[in-house]
N, C-alpha and C positions, 0 to 999 in steps of 0.2 A: 136638712144636712144631718147625716148620721153622726152620733157621738162616738162611734167606734173608731179607734185609730187605724190609719192605713197600714197595710201589711208591713211595709218597710219600717215605719215608726214603731210598730209593735215589736218587731224583731230587735230594734235598738233598745227599747225599754226593757225587754226580757233579758238582754245581754248585760245590762248595767250591774246587777249584783255579782255576776261572774267577773266582770272587768274589775270591780272593786276588790274582789277576793284575790285575783291573780296579779294585782299591781306589784311590780318589782320581783315577781316570782320567776324562777327559771323553769323553762320547758325544754326538755331535750327531745329532738325529733330525729328519728332514723328514716332517711329517705333512700329507697332502693327499689329493686324490682323493675318491671316493665314500664312503670311510670317515668323512669329515668331515660327512656328512649322514645317517649311520645312528646312531641313538641308542645302540644296544648297543655298536657299535664305538667311538664317542666315549668312552663310559664306561670301556670296557676299556683304551683308550689312556691315559686319565688314571691309571687304576690301575697300568698298566705303568710310566709315568714316575715315579710316586711309589715304586713298588717298587725301581726303579733307585736312586733317591735314598736310600732306607733301607738298601740293600745297600752303600752307600759309593761309588757312582759319582756323577759330576757330569753329569746330563743337561742338554742345551740343546735346546730345541724351536724349529725354524723351520717355520712353517706356510704352506701354500698357501691357496687359497680359490676355485679355479676354478669349481666348481658354483655357489657363492653369488654370485660376481661376474656370471656369465652370467645367473643368475636375475634379479638386480637390473637388469642392462642391458636385459633383455627387458621388465621392468616399466616401464622408462623409455623404451622404444621406441628404444634405441640399438643399433647393429649389433654383433653378436657375430661376430668374425672372427679366424682364426688363419693364420699363415704360418710355415713352417719350424719348426712345433711350438710357436710362441710367440704370445701374444695380441697382436693389433694394437691399439696403445694410443694413441688420439687424446687431446688434452687433456681432452675431456669424459669419455672412458673412464677416464683417469687419476684424475679426481676420484671416480669410482665405486669404482675399485680401492682408493684410499686410505681411503675411507669404510668399505667393506665389510671390508677386511683389519684395519685398526686399530680400527674402531669396533664391529664385529660378531664376526668370526671369532676374533680374538685374545682378546676379552673372554670369549667362551664357553669357550675352552680354559683360560684362567687360572681362571675360576670353577670348572670341573670339577676341575682339579688341587687347588685350594684347599679343596674339600670334604673333602680328606683331611688338611689342615693348612695353615699359613701358609707356603707354599713359593713359588708362582709369582709372577713379576713380568713384566708385559707391557711391551714396548718395540718400536720400529720401528728399521730401519736408519738412519733420519734422526737418531735420538737420539744426541747427542754425536758426530755424524758417524761412527757406527760403520761404516757402509757408504758408500763413495763410488763413483760410476759414471760411465761415458761411454755415449753412445748406441751401441746394439749393431746392427751390420749384420746383415742376413739374406740368404741366397741361396736362391732357388727355381729349380730347373731351370737352374742355371748363371748366373742373372741376379740382381743385387742388387735387393732390394725394400725399401721404406720401411715399417717396422713401428711407427713413431712413438716414443713415450716409453718404449721398452723399453731397459733399461740392462744393461751388462756391468760387473761390479765390477772396479775397478782398485786399490782400497785398502781394507783392513779395519783399523780401530782396535779391538782386542779388549779394551781396558782396562775399559770399563764392564761388559761381559759377565763378564770375569774377577772384577771386584769383587763382582758379584752371586753368583757361584759361591763365592767365598771366604767370603761371609756366609751360605752355606747355602741360597741361593735357587735357583729353577729359572727361568732366563730363557725367555720365550716371545716370539719375535721375528717381526715382520711384515716381509716382504721388500720394503721400500721404501727407496730411497736418494736422497741428494742428489747433484747433479752435481759431479764433481771439478773441472770448469773453468767451470761455469755455475751458475745458481741453479735449474735445472730439478729437478723431482722425477721419479724414474724407477721404473717398474714392473720389478721384478727377478724372474726366474723363481725359484721357491722352491728348486728342486733346485740351481741354481747358487749361490744365496745360502747354502744349507746347506753346500755344498762349500767355498766361500770361508771361511766361519766355521770350519769344521772344520780347515782348514789353518792359519789364524791362531791357533787355540786349541791347536794341537798335539794334536788329539783322537786317542784310540785308535781310535775307530770313527766312521764315518758310516753311518747307517742311513736308507734311503729307503723309506717305505711307499707303495705304489702300488696300482693297480687290476688288476694282472696278476701271474702267478705268478713272474715274473722275466724275464730276457732270453731270448726264444725263439731257438732255433738256426736255424730256417728258416721264420719267419712269412711268410705265413699257411698254408703247406703243412704245418707240423708244430707241435705244442704242446710239443715237447721243450724243456726249460729248460736253458740253459748253467749248470752248477753253479759254475764257477770260471774266471776269466780273469786273465791278467796285464795290466798296463798296456799293454805292447806289443801284445798280442793284441787288446785293446779298441781301441787306436788304429788298427789295421788295419781293424777292422770298422766303426768309427764313420762313415766317409764313405758307407757303403751304407745306413745307417739312415734312417728317416723318422718323422715324427709326434712324439708326445709322449715317446717313449722316447729321443729324441736328447738333450734337456737332462739327463735322468736319468743316462744313461751318460757324457755329457760331464762332468757333475758328479763322478761316481765317478772318472773318469780324472784330472781336475784335483786331486781330494782326495788320491789316493794318490801323485801326483807332487809334491804339496806337503808330504808327510811323514806323512799319515794312514796308519796301519798297514793298515787294510782298509776297504773300503766294501761295503755290502750293499744289494741291491734286493730287498725282501720284499713279499709279497702282504698289503696292509693290510686286505683283506677277511676275513682269518683272525683271529679274536679272540685277543688276547695274543701276536700274532706277535713283538712287540718283546722281551718277556721270554723267549720261547722261543729267540730268536736269541742273546741274551746269556748265558742261564743253562743251556740244554739242550745235550746232546751231539749231538742230531739237528738238522739245518739244512735250510732250504728256500731258494728264491730263488737269486739270483746273487751271488757274491762276487767283488770285484775286488781284487787285491793288487799291490804293487809288482813290478817286474821281477826283483829279486833280494832275498835275505834281508838285512834290516837288521842291521848289526853282527855278521855271521856267524851269526845265530840262524836256525833253521828257521822258515819261514812256516807257522803253524798257523791253521786257520780258527776 
């Protein structure tokens, strides 16, 4: 009989140091993209979130809903338009965004998590003024363009989310915010909302699940993924980026500069990518870390 542990036992043994390190730590997860319209991936995501909860971590889910919003807009014969990687949000589009995110997508995620126990509680950034925003400017080809009721978060009140975590709940948050200086309701990019919440909650990790393998080194000429970036390196690259990767990497940069230990961009099309990132020794995607080791400790992925 061999003295080598079985593969499953080895996986558990290798995960132990990470489980000890992350006990009681908050992990903010942004769930979005096409993984949200695939039944198998949605089920796997719910299982992953509950697994983190049972392992002693404190997961917070911030969800997008781009495919569902676009589908509803098309049904209602409303224009689907993007600029600078963000959805152009007229007042009519904002009503659809609010309806789809809080009334459809959030309820689906909450329901899937709660199939495994009474864990998830849905809320929006409007609740208890958790998220406050101002209108976000956008620049295309060097010129400022009006993208409507798209907000940039200027204040996060994390007390409601912390209260849910302390009671053993899993908050599932729709990225909608009230105006900091007016009564408007703003559509917030889910990547940026997740980053702002991660900073306010002193999260250990921000994990963004997306539709690509990570940040490509030379897209579209190469599919090589950049494994690791410091905040400074990312800040240099960010002005040259375009499309939907801009808010994701901007969110990662904001998160690590606000105290989050590391931010990850993972391929959400891979089943159980979330638990593999947190528990396994093998990693995929792109990791962003602060420019220097915190408190003299080495930065470990």
